[in-house]
PyMOL Python script that loads the backbone (N, CA, C, O; Angstrom):
from pymol import cmd

cmd.read_pdbstr("""\
ATOM      1  N   MET A   1      -8.786 -11.240 -23.072  1.00  0.00           N
ATOM      2  CA  MET A   1      -7.569 -10.718 -22.501  1.00  0.00           C
ATOM      3  C   MET A   1      -7.230 -11.520 -21.240  1.00  0.00           C
ATOM      4  O   MET A   1      -8.120 -11.865 -20.463  1.00  0.00           O
ATOM      5  N   HIS A   2      -5.976 -11.806 -21.046  1.00  0.00           N
ATOM      6  CA  HIS A   2      -5.530 -12.604 -19.907  1.00  0.00           C
ATOM      7  C   HIS A   2      -4.815 -11.700 -18.902  1.00  0.00           C
ATOM      8  O   HIS A   2      -3.874 -10.989 -19.255  1.00  0.00           O
ATOM      9  N   PHE A   3      -5.266 -11.734 -17.660  1.00  0.00           N
ATOM     10  CA  PHE A   3      -4.643 -10.942 -16.606  1.00  0.00           C
ATOM     11  C   PHE A   3      -3.939 -11.860 -15.618  1.00  0.00           C
ATOM     12  O   PHE A   3      -4.420 -12.950 -15.307  1.00  0.00           O
ATOM     13  N   ARG A   4      -2.799 -11.405 -15.133  1.00  0.00           N
ATOM     14  CA  ARG A   4      -2.094 -12.128 -14.076  1.00  0.00           C
ATOM     15  C   ARG A   4      -1.927 -11.196 -12.896  1.00  0.00           C
ATOM     16  O   ARG A   4      -1.545 -10.036 -13.050  1.00  0.00           O
ATOM     17  N   HIS A   5      -2.212 -11.704 -11.740  1.00  0.00           N
ATOM     18  CA  HIS A   5      -2.045 -10.941 -10.507  1.00  0.00           C
ATOM     19  C   HIS A   5      -1.229 -11.785  -9.541  1.00  0.00           C
ATOM     20  O   HIS A   5      -1.481 -12.978  -9.372  1.00  0.00           O
ATOM     21  N   ILE A   6      -0.268 -11.162  -8.923  1.00  0.00           N
ATOM     22  CA  ILE A   6       0.539 -11.824  -7.897  1.00  0.00           C
ATOM     23  C   ILE A   6       0.438 -10.975  -6.641  1.00  0.00           C
ATOM     24  O   ILE A   6       0.668  -9.766  -6.684  1.00  0.00           O
ATOM     25  N   THR A   7       0.100 -11.595  -5.539  1.00  0.00           N
ATOM     26  CA  THR A   7       0.012 -10.894  -4.263  1.00  0.00           C
ATOM     27  C   THR A   7       1.109 -11.411  -3.355  1.00  0.00           C
ATOM     28  O   THR A   7       1.281 -12.619  -3.192  1.00  0.00           O
ATOM     29  N   ILE A   8       1.846 -10.492  -2.768  1.00  0.00           N
ATOM     30  CA  ILE A   8       2.937 -10.858  -1.864  1.00  0.00           C
ATOM     31  C   ILE A   8       2.644 -10.223  -0.513  1.00  0.00           C
ATOM     32  O   ILE A   8       2.400  -9.019  -0.433  1.00  0.00           O
ATOM     33  N   SER A   9       2.666 -11.010   0.530  1.00  0.00           N
ATOM     34  CA  SER A   9       2.452 -10.471   1.866  1.00  0.00           C
ATOM     35  C   SER A   9       3.574 -10.932   2.779  1.00  0.00           C
ATOM     36  O   SER A   9       4.249 -11.922   2.499  1.00  0.00           O
ATOM     37  N   GLY A  10       3.765 -10.218   3.858  1.00  0.00           N
ATOM     38  CA  GLY A  10       4.802 -10.594   4.809  1.00  0.00           C
ATOM     39  C   GLY A  10       5.048  -9.487   5.803  1.00  0.00           C
ATOM     40  O   GLY A  10       4.454  -8.411   5.721  1.00  0.00           O
ATOM     41  N   GLU A  11       5.905  -9.754   6.714  1.00  0.00           N
ATOM     42  CA  GLU A  11       6.264  -8.803   7.762  1.00  0.00           C
ATOM     43  C   GLU A  11       7.048  -7.628   7.175  1.00  0.00           C
ATOM     44  O   GLU A  11       7.677  -7.762   6.125  1.00  0.00           O
ATOM     45  N   PRO A  12       7.009  -6.473   7.854  1.00  0.00           N
ATOM     46  CA  PRO A  12       7.822  -5.341   7.414  1.00  0.00           C
ATOM     47  C   PRO A  12       9.296  -5.733   7.338  1.00  0.00           C
ATOM     48  O   PRO A  12       9.833  -6.374   8.242  1.00  0.00           O
ATOM     49  N   GLY A  13       9.931  -5.336   6.249  1.00  0.00           N
ATOM     50  CA  GLY A  13      11.356  -5.624   6.087  1.00  0.00           C
ATOM     51  C   GLY A  13      11.675  -7.028   5.628  1.00  0.00           C
ATOM     52  O   GLY A  13      12.840  -7.425   5.630  1.00  0.00           O
ATOM     53  N   SER A  14      10.660  -7.797   5.231  1.00  0.00           N
ATOM     54  CA  SER A  14      10.893  -9.196   4.841  1.00  0.00           C
ATOM     55  C   SER A  14      11.297  -9.361   3.378  1.00  0.00           C
ATOM     56  O   SER A  14      11.600 -10.472   2.945  1.00  0.00           O
ATOM     57  N   GLY A  15      11.304  -8.263   2.609  1.00  0.00           N
ATOM     58  CA  GLY A  15      11.751  -8.346   1.217  1.00  0.00           C
ATOM     59  C   GLY A  15      10.625  -8.405   0.196  1.00  0.00           C
ATOM     60  O   GLY A  15      10.858  -8.786  -0.951  1.00  0.00           O
ATOM     61  N   LYS A  16       9.425  -8.040   0.583  1.00  0.00           N
ATOM     62  CA  LYS A  16       8.283  -8.085  -0.339  1.00  0.00           C
ATOM     63  C   LYS A  16       8.521  -7.219  -1.569  1.00  0.00           C
ATOM     64  O   LYS A  16       8.280  -7.662  -2.692  1.00  0.00           O
ATOM     65  N   SER A  17       8.983  -6.012  -1.374  1.00  0.00           N
ATOM     66  CA  SER A  17       9.212  -5.108  -2.503  1.00  0.00           C
ATOM     67  C   SER A  17      10.316  -5.627  -3.412  1.00  0.00           C
ATOM     68  O   SER A  17      10.210  -5.536  -4.635  1.00  0.00           O
ATOM     69  N   SER A  18      11.361  -6.165  -2.826  1.00  0.00           N
ATOM     70  CA  SER A  18      12.467  -6.706  -3.639  1.00  0.00           C
ATOM     71  C   SER A  18      11.994  -7.863  -4.498  1.00  0.00           C
ATOM     72  O   SER A  18      12.325  -7.941  -5.681  1.00  0.00           O
ATOM     73  N   VAL A  19      11.226  -8.757  -3.910  1.00  0.00           N
ATOM     74  CA  VAL A  19      10.683  -9.896  -4.662  1.00  0.00           C
ATOM     75  C   VAL A  19       9.719  -9.392  -5.734  1.00  0.00           C
ATOM     76  O   VAL A  19       9.752  -9.864  -6.870  1.00  0.00           O
ATOM     77  N   GLY A  20       8.861  -8.434  -5.375  1.00  0.00           N
ATOM     78  CA  GLY A  20       7.904  -7.879  -6.329  1.00  0.00           C
ATOM     79  C   GLY A  20       8.577  -7.225  -7.519  1.00  0.00           C
ATOM     80  O   GLY A  20       8.154  -7.424  -8.658  1.00  0.00           O
ATOM     81  N   ARG A  21       9.626  -6.443  -7.266  1.00  0.00           N
ATOM     82  CA  ARG A  21      10.359  -5.802  -8.367  1.00  0.00           C
ATOM     83  C   ARG A  21      10.996  -6.834  -9.290  1.00  0.00           C
ATOM     84  O   ARG A  21      10.970  -6.679 -10.511  1.00  0.00           O
ATOM     85  N   GLU A  22      11.563  -7.882  -8.713  1.00  0.00           N
ATOM     86  CA  GLU A  22      12.196  -8.924  -9.523  1.00  0.00           C
ATOM     87  C   GLU A  22      11.162  -9.676 -10.361  1.00  0.00           C
ATOM     88  O   GLU A  22      11.396  -9.939 -11.541  1.00  0.00           O
ATOM     89  N   LEU A  23      10.026 -10.024  -9.763  1.00  0.00           N
ATOM     90  CA  LEU A  23       8.964 -10.697 -10.519  1.00  0.00           C
ATOM     91  C   LEU A  23       8.435  -9.798 -11.634  1.00  0.00           C
ATOM     92  O   LEU A  23       8.178 -10.267 -12.743  1.00  0.00           O
ATOM     93  N   ALA A  24       8.274  -8.508 -11.341  1.00  0.00           N
ATOM     94  CA  ALA A  24       7.809  -7.563 -12.360  1.00  0.00           C
ATOM     95  C   ALA A  24       8.809  -7.488 -13.511  1.00  0.00           C
ATOM     96  O   ALA A  24       8.417  -7.430 -14.676  1.00  0.00           O
ATOM     97  N   ARG A  25      10.093  -7.489 -13.185  1.00  0.00           N
ATOM     98  CA  ARG A  25      11.126  -7.443 -14.226  1.00  0.00           C
ATOM     99  C   ARG A  25      11.082  -8.708 -15.077  1.00  0.00           C
ATOM    100  O   ARG A  25      11.108  -8.629 -16.305  1.00  0.00           O
ATOM    101  N   ILE A  26      11.018  -9.861 -14.440  1.00  0.00           N
ATOM    102  CA  ILE A  26      11.043 -11.135 -15.158  1.00  0.00           C
ATOM    103  C   ILE A  26       9.819 -11.308 -16.052  1.00  0.00           C
ATOM    104  O   ILE A  26       9.939 -11.717 -17.207  1.00  0.00           O
ATOM    105  N   TYR A  27       8.644 -10.995 -15.514  1.00  0.00           N
ATOM    106  CA  TYR A  27       7.393 -11.258 -16.235  1.00  0.00           C
ATOM    107  C   TYR A  27       6.813 -10.042 -16.954  1.00  0.00           C
ATOM    108  O   TYR A  27       5.748 -10.134 -17.564  1.00  0.00           O
ATOM    109  N   GLY A  28       7.505  -8.904 -16.887  1.00  0.00           N
ATOM    110  CA  GLY A  28       7.031  -7.712 -17.574  1.00  0.00           C
ATOM    111  C   GLY A  28       5.718  -7.190 -17.022  1.00  0.00           C
ATOM    112  O   GLY A  28       4.843  -6.764 -17.776  1.00  0.00           O
ATOM    113  N   MET A  29       5.585  -7.224 -15.723  1.00  0.00           N
ATOM    114  CA  MET A  29       4.345  -6.805 -15.067  1.00  0.00           C
ATOM    115  C   MET A  29       4.542  -5.447 -14.389  1.00  0.00           C
ATOM    116  O   MET A  29       5.669  -5.011 -14.152  1.00  0.00           O
ATOM    117  N   ASP A  30       3.424  -4.793 -14.084  1.00  0.00           N
ATOM    118  CA  ASP A  30       3.454  -3.559 -13.311  1.00  0.00           C
ATOM    119  C   ASP A  30       3.370  -3.896 -11.831  1.00  0.00           C
ATOM    120  O   ASP A  30       2.917  -4.975 -11.449  1.00  0.00           O
ATOM    121  N   ILE A  31       3.813  -2.958 -11.007  1.00  0.00           N
ATOM    122  CA  ILE A  31       3.753  -3.135  -9.558  1.00  0.00           C
ATOM    123  C   ILE A  31       2.755  -2.138  -8.990  1.00  0.00           C
ATOM    124  O   ILE A  31       2.775  -0.958  -9.338  1.00  0.00           O
ATOM    125  N   VAL A  32       1.889  -2.619  -8.121  1.00  0.00           N
ATOM    126  CA  VAL A  32       0.985  -1.757  -7.362  1.00  0.00           C
ATOM    127  C   VAL A  32       1.285  -2.002  -5.895  1.00  0.00           C
ATOM    128  O   VAL A  32       1.069  -3.100  -5.382  1.00  0.00           O
ATOM    129  N   SER A  33       1.777  -0.988  -5.233  1.00  0.00           N
ATOM    130  CA  SER A  33       2.101  -1.103  -3.812  1.00  0.00           C
ATOM    131  C   SER A  33       0.897  -0.668  -2.989  1.00  0.00           C
ATOM    132  O   SER A  33       0.529   0.506  -2.992  1.00  0.00           O
ATOM    133  N   THR A  34       0.289  -1.607  -2.290  1.00  0.00           N
ATOM    134  CA  THR A  34      -0.865  -1.245  -1.467  1.00  0.00           C
ATOM    135  C   THR A  34      -0.457  -0.348  -0.311  1.00  0.00           C
ATOM    136  O   THR A  34      -1.245   0.490   0.128  1.00  0.00           O
ATOM    137  N   GLY A  35       0.752  -0.508   0.183  1.00  0.00           N
ATOM    138  CA  GLY A  35       1.233   0.366   1.255  1.00  0.00           C
ATOM    139  C   GLY A  35       1.324   1.811   0.786  1.00  0.00           C
ATOM    140  O   GLY A  35       0.895   2.724   1.491  1.00  0.00           O
ATOM    141  N   ALA A  36       1.882   2.021  -0.406  1.00  0.00           N
ATOM    142  CA  ALA A  36       1.971   3.371  -0.960  1.00  0.00           C
ATOM    143  C   ALA A  36       0.582   3.932  -1.227  1.00  0.00           C
ATOM    144  O   ALA A  36       0.325   5.114  -0.999  1.00  0.00           O
ATOM    145  N   LEU A  37      -0.312   3.074  -1.713  1.00  0.00           N
ATOM    146  CA  LEU A  37      -1.689   3.493  -1.971  1.00  0.00           C
ATOM    147  C   LEU A  37      -2.381   3.907  -0.673  1.00  0.00           C
ATOM    148  O   LEU A  37      -3.060   4.933  -0.633  1.00  0.00           O
ATOM    149  N   GLN A  38      -2.213   3.123   0.377  1.00  0.00           N
ATOM    150  CA  GLN A  38      -2.827   3.446   1.667  1.00  0.00           C
ATOM    151  C   GLN A  38      -2.278   4.755   2.233  1.00  0.00           C
ATOM    152  O   GLN A  38      -3.026   5.560   2.789  1.00  0.00           O
ATOM    153  N   ARG A  39      -0.974   4.963   2.091  1.00  0.00           N
ATOM    154  CA  ARG A  39      -0.387   6.212   2.579  1.00  0.00           C
ATOM    155  C   ARG A  39      -0.926   7.412   1.798  1.00  0.00           C
ATOM    156  O   ARG A  39      -1.228   8.449   2.388  1.00  0.00           O
ATOM    157  N   GLU A  40      -1.046   7.276   0.483  1.00  0.00           N
ATOM    158  CA  GLU A  40      -1.580   8.362  -0.346  1.00  0.00           C
ATOM    159  C   GLU A  40      -3.028   8.671   0.035  1.00  0.00           C
ATOM    160  O   GLU A  40      -3.404   9.837   0.153  1.00  0.00           O
ATOM    161  N   LEU A  41      -3.830   7.639   0.226  1.00  0.00           N
ATOM    162  CA  LEU A  41      -5.225   7.849   0.628  1.00  0.00           C
ATOM    163  C   LEU A  41      -5.310   8.535   1.988  1.00  0.00           C
ATOM    164  O   LEU A  41      -6.151   9.410   2.194  1.00  0.00           O
ATOM    165  N   ALA A  42      -4.452   8.145   2.902  1.00  0.00           N
ATOM    166  CA  ALA A  42      -4.449   8.758   4.236  1.00  0.00           C
ATOM    167  C   ALA A  42      -4.135  10.244   4.139  1.00  0.00           C
ATOM    168  O   ALA A  42      -4.774  11.061   4.802  1.00  0.00           O
ATOM    169  N   VAL A  43      -3.162  10.591   3.320  1.00  0.00           N
ATOM    170  CA  VAL A  43      -2.803  12.002   3.158  1.00  0.00           C
ATOM    171  C   VAL A  43      -3.969  12.775   2.558  1.00  0.00           C
ATOM    172  O   VAL A  43      -4.276  13.881   3.002  1.00  0.00           O
ATOM    173  N   ARG A  44      -4.626  12.194   1.541  1.00  0.00           N
ATOM    174  CA  ARG A  44      -5.769  12.885   0.914  1.00  0.00           C
ATOM    175  C   ARG A  44      -6.938  13.043   1.878  1.00  0.00           C
ATOM    176  O   ARG A  44      -7.561  14.103   1.926  1.00  0.00           O
ATOM    177  N   TRP A  45      -7.239  12.001   2.645  1.00  0.00           N
ATOM    178  CA  TRP A  45      -8.316  12.087   3.629  1.00  0.00           C
ATOM    179  C   TRP A  45      -7.984  13.135   4.675  1.00  0.00           C
ATOM    180  O   TRP A  45      -8.835  13.943   5.047  1.00  0.00           O
ATOM    181  N   ALA A  46      -6.762  13.121   5.142  1.00  0.00           N
ATOM    182  CA  ALA A  46      -6.354  14.082   6.171  1.00  0.00           C
ATOM    183  C   ALA A  46      -6.489  15.512   5.634  1.00  0.00           C
ATOM    184  O   ALA A  46      -6.939  16.403   6.354  1.00  0.00           O
ATOM    185  N   TYR A  47      -6.110  15.728   4.404  1.00  0.00           N
ATOM    186  CA  TYR A  47      -6.207  17.051   3.797  1.00  0.00           C
ATOM    187  C   TYR A  47      -7.672  17.493   3.714  1.00  0.00           C
ATOM    188  O   TYR A  47      -8.005  18.631   4.045  1.00  0.00           O
ATOM    189  N   GLN A  48      -8.542  16.578   3.266  1.00  0.00           N
ATOM    190  CA  GLN A  48      -9.963  16.912   3.126  1.00  0.00           C
ATOM    191  C   GLN A  48     -10.638  17.152   4.476  1.00  0.00           C
ATOM    192  O   GLN A  48     -11.567  17.953   4.571  1.00  0.00           O
ATOM    193  N   LEU A  49     -10.182  16.471   5.506  1.00  0.00           N
ATOM    194  CA  LEU A  49     -10.774  16.609   6.839  1.00  0.00           C
ATOM    195  C   LEU A  49     -10.057  17.645   7.710  1.00  0.00           C
ATOM    196  O   LEU A  49     -10.413  17.837   8.873  1.00  0.00           O
ATOM    197  N   TRP A  50      -9.052  18.307   7.146  1.00  0.00           N
ATOM    198  CA  TRP A  50      -8.246  19.288   7.860  1.00  0.00           C
ATOM    199  C   TRP A  50      -7.596  18.669   9.102  1.00  0.00           C
ATOM    200  O   TRP A  50      -7.588  19.266  10.179  1.00  0.00           O
ATOM    201  N   MET A  51      -7.057  17.470   8.928  1.00  0.00           N
ATOM    202  CA  MET A  51      -6.375  16.774  10.023  1.00  0.00           C
ATOM    203  C   MET A  51      -4.940  16.480   9.617  1.00  0.00           C
ATOM    204  O   MET A  51      -4.613  16.406   8.432  1.00  0.00           O
ATOM    205  N   SER A  52      -4.110  16.317  10.605  1.00  0.00           N
ATOM    206  CA  SER A  52      -2.768  15.824  10.316  1.00  0.00           C
ATOM    207  C   SER A  52      -2.879  14.313  10.095  1.00  0.00           C
ATOM    208  O   SER A  52      -3.841  13.690  10.545  1.00  0.00           O
ATOM    209  N   THR A  53      -1.904  13.728   9.410  1.00  0.00           N
ATOM    210  CA  THR A  53      -1.935  12.276   9.217  1.00  0.00           C
ATOM    211  C   THR A  53      -1.819  11.566  10.568  1.00  0.00           C
ATOM    212  O   THR A  53      -2.321  10.453  10.723  1.00  0.00           O
ATOM    213  N   ARG A  54      -1.172  12.190  11.533  1.00  0.00           N
ATOM    214  CA  ARG A  54      -1.086  11.602  12.878  1.00  0.00           C
ATOM    215  C   ARG A  54      -2.474  11.507  13.506  1.00  0.00           C
ATOM    216  O   ARG A  54      -2.832  10.479  14.080  1.00  0.00           O
ATOM    217  N   GLU A  55      -3.256  12.587  13.394  1.00  0.00           N
ATOM    218  CA  GLU A  55      -4.620  12.574  13.943  1.00  0.00           C
ATOM    219  C   GLU A  55      -5.489  11.537  13.230  1.00  0.00           C
ATOM    220  O   GLU A  55      -6.258  10.818  13.869  1.00  0.00           O
ATOM    221  N   LEU A  56      -5.364  11.467  11.920  1.00  0.00           N
ATOM    222  CA  LEU A  56      -6.127  10.489  11.154  1.00  0.00           C
ATOM    223  C   LEU A  56      -5.748   9.070  11.566  1.00  0.00           C
ATOM    224  O   LEU A  56      -6.615   8.201  11.668  1.00  0.00           O
ATOM    225  N   ASN A  57      -4.478   8.834  11.799  1.00  0.00           N
ATOM    226  CA  ASN A  57      -4.012   7.517  12.225  1.00  0.00           C
ATOM    227  C   ASN A  57      -4.595   7.153  13.594  1.00  0.00           C
ATOM    228  O   ASN A  57      -5.007   6.013  13.807  1.00  0.00           O
ATOM    229  N   LEU A  58      -4.631   8.100  14.504  1.00  0.00           N
ATOM    230  CA  LEU A  58      -5.217   7.837  15.822  1.00  0.00           C
ATOM    231  C   LEU A  58      -6.690   7.478  15.711  1.00  0.00           C
ATOM    232  O   LEU A  58      -7.160   6.563  16.387  1.00  0.00           O
ATOM    233  N   ILE A  59      -7.421   8.189  14.864  1.00  0.00           N
ATOM    234  CA  ILE A  59      -8.842   7.885  14.660  1.00  0.00           C
ATOM    235  C   ILE A  59      -9.020   6.508  14.024  1.00  0.00           C
ATOM    236  O   ILE A  59      -9.927   5.763  14.397  1.00  0.00           O
ATOM    237  N   SER A  60      -8.166   6.172  13.076  1.00  0.00           N
ATOM    238  CA  SER A  60      -8.307   4.883  12.387  1.00  0.00           C
ATOM    239  C   SER A  60      -8.145   3.715  13.348  1.00  0.00           C
ATOM    240  O   SER A  60      -8.723   2.651  13.127  1.00  0.00           O
ATOM    241  N   ARG A  61      -7.376   3.895  14.402  1.00  0.00           N
ATOM    242  CA  ARG A  61      -7.220   2.826  15.385  1.00  0.00           C
ATOM    243  C   ARG A  61      -8.514   2.562  16.140  1.00  0.00           C
ATOM    244  O   ARG A  61      -8.769   1.446  16.591  1.00  0.00           O
ATOM    245  N   LEU A  62      -9.317   3.594  16.270  1.00  0.00           N
ATOM    246  CA  LEU A  62     -10.595   3.466  16.991  1.00  0.00           C
ATOM    247  C   LEU A  62     -11.687   2.801  16.156  1.00  0.00           C
ATOM    248  O   LEU A  62     -12.614   2.208  16.707  1.00  0.00           O
ATOM    249  N   ILE A  63     -11.581   2.898  14.815  1.00  0.00           N
ATOM    250  CA  ILE A  63     -12.664   2.413  13.954  1.00  0.00           C
ATOM    251  C   ILE A  63     -12.276   1.203  13.114  1.00  0.00           C
ATOM    252  O   ILE A  63     -12.915   0.935  12.096  1.00  0.00           O
ATOM    253  N   ARG A  64     -11.256   0.477  13.511  1.00  0.00           N
ATOM    254  CA  ARG A  64     -10.855  -0.712  12.748  1.00  0.00           C
ATOM    255  C   ARG A  64     -11.972  -1.718  12.703  1.00  0.00           C
ATOM    256  O   ARG A  64     -12.681  -1.938  13.685  1.00  0.00           O
ATOM    257  N   VAL A  65     -12.115  -2.322  11.549  1.00  0.00           N
ATOM    258  CA  VAL A  65     -13.182  -3.328  11.351  1.00  0.00           C
ATOM    259  C   VAL A  65     -12.623  -4.708  11.573  1.00  0.00           C
ATOM    260  O   VAL A  65     -13.349  -5.695  11.457  1.00  0.00           O
TER     261      VAL A  65
END
""", "prot")
cmd.dss("prot")
cmd.show_as("cartoon", "prot")
cmd.util.cbc("prot")
cmd.orient("prot")
């Protein structure tokens, strides 16, 4: 089986999602948004730890690797 992966990075508002959607349309690929994934994980962690996402975000700034 042959897999293709395309990674797009850039500054906020630089058009990454627009380019990704167009490439997905042209090549028949799926899109995985790491930003959406990170936000979903943050919400789940906050729920499990009984924290607001704001509190979780403040803690994450202290433990960056």
